[in-house]
C-alpha positions in Angstrom: 91.7 95.3 115.4 95.3 95.8 114.3 94.5 94.1 110.9 91.7 96.5 110.2 93.7 99.5 111.1 96.5 98.2 108.9 94.1 98.0 106.0 92.9 101.6 106.5 96.5 102.9 106.7 97.4 101.0 103.5 94.4 102.4 101.6 95.3 105.9 102.7 98.9 105.4 101.7 97.8 104.1 98.3 95.5 107.1 97.7 98.4 109.5 98.5 100.7 107.5 96.2 98.1 107.7 93.3 97.7 111.5 93.8 101.4 112.2 93.8 101.8 109.8 90.8 99.3 111.8 88.9 101.3 115.0 89.6 104.4 113.2 88.5 102.9 112.2 85.2 101.6 115.7 84.6 104.9 117.4 85.5 107.6 115.0 84.2 105.9 113.0 81.4 105.2 109.4 80.8 108.8 108.0 81.2 109.3 109.3 84.7 105.6 108.5 85.5 106.2 104.9 84.6 109.3 104.9 86.7 107.3 106.3 89.6 104.6 103.6 89.0 107.3 100.8 89.2 109.2 102.3 92.1 107.0 103.9 94.8 110.1 105.2 96.6 111.0 107.4 93.6 107.5 108.8 93.7 107.8 109.5 97.4 111.1 111.2 97.1 110.1 113.2 94.0 107.0 114.4 95.8 109.0 115.7 98.7 111.5 117.4 96.4 108.7 119.2 94.4 106.2 119.7 97.2 106.5 123.5 97.2 106.3 123.8 93.4 103.2 121.5 93.2 101.5 122.6 96.4 101.3 119.1 97.8 103.0 119.7 101.1 100.0 118.6 103.2 99.6 115.5 101.0 103.2 114.6 101.5 102.9 115.1 105.3 99.9 112.8 105.4 101.6 110.2 103.3 104.7 110.3 105.5 102.5 110.0 108.7 100.7 107.0 107.2 103.9 105.3 106.4 105.3 105.9 109.9 102.0 104.7 111.5 102.1 101.6 109.3 105.7 100.8 110.5 104.7 101.4 114.2 101.6 99.2 113.8 103.7 96.4 112.2 106.2 96.5 115.1 103.3 96.4 117.6 101.8 93.4 115.7 105.1 91.6 115.7 105.6 92.2 119.4 102.1 91.0 120.2 102.9 87.7 118.5 106.2 87.1 120.3 104.7 85.3 123.3 103.0 82.7 121.0 106.4 81.7 119.6 107.7 80.8 123.0 105.1 78.1 123.7 
């Protein structure tokens, strides 16, 4: 169950990344677009910095929520495995 949900969150996050990356390429050119492709954190921060100008506020909110949900899910999965390590 947690694995399937993790895949869904990852795919959603990847889609958001690609959409913001397209905006990055269109607005800033190839050099910064390639930097955004190599470093997803740059794309994420750039998207938040330019969200008003590009009209991607909802997209950035969804991407942020997907990242937070992935972190919470990862912690829940780790906690679920803890009893198995004690045996």
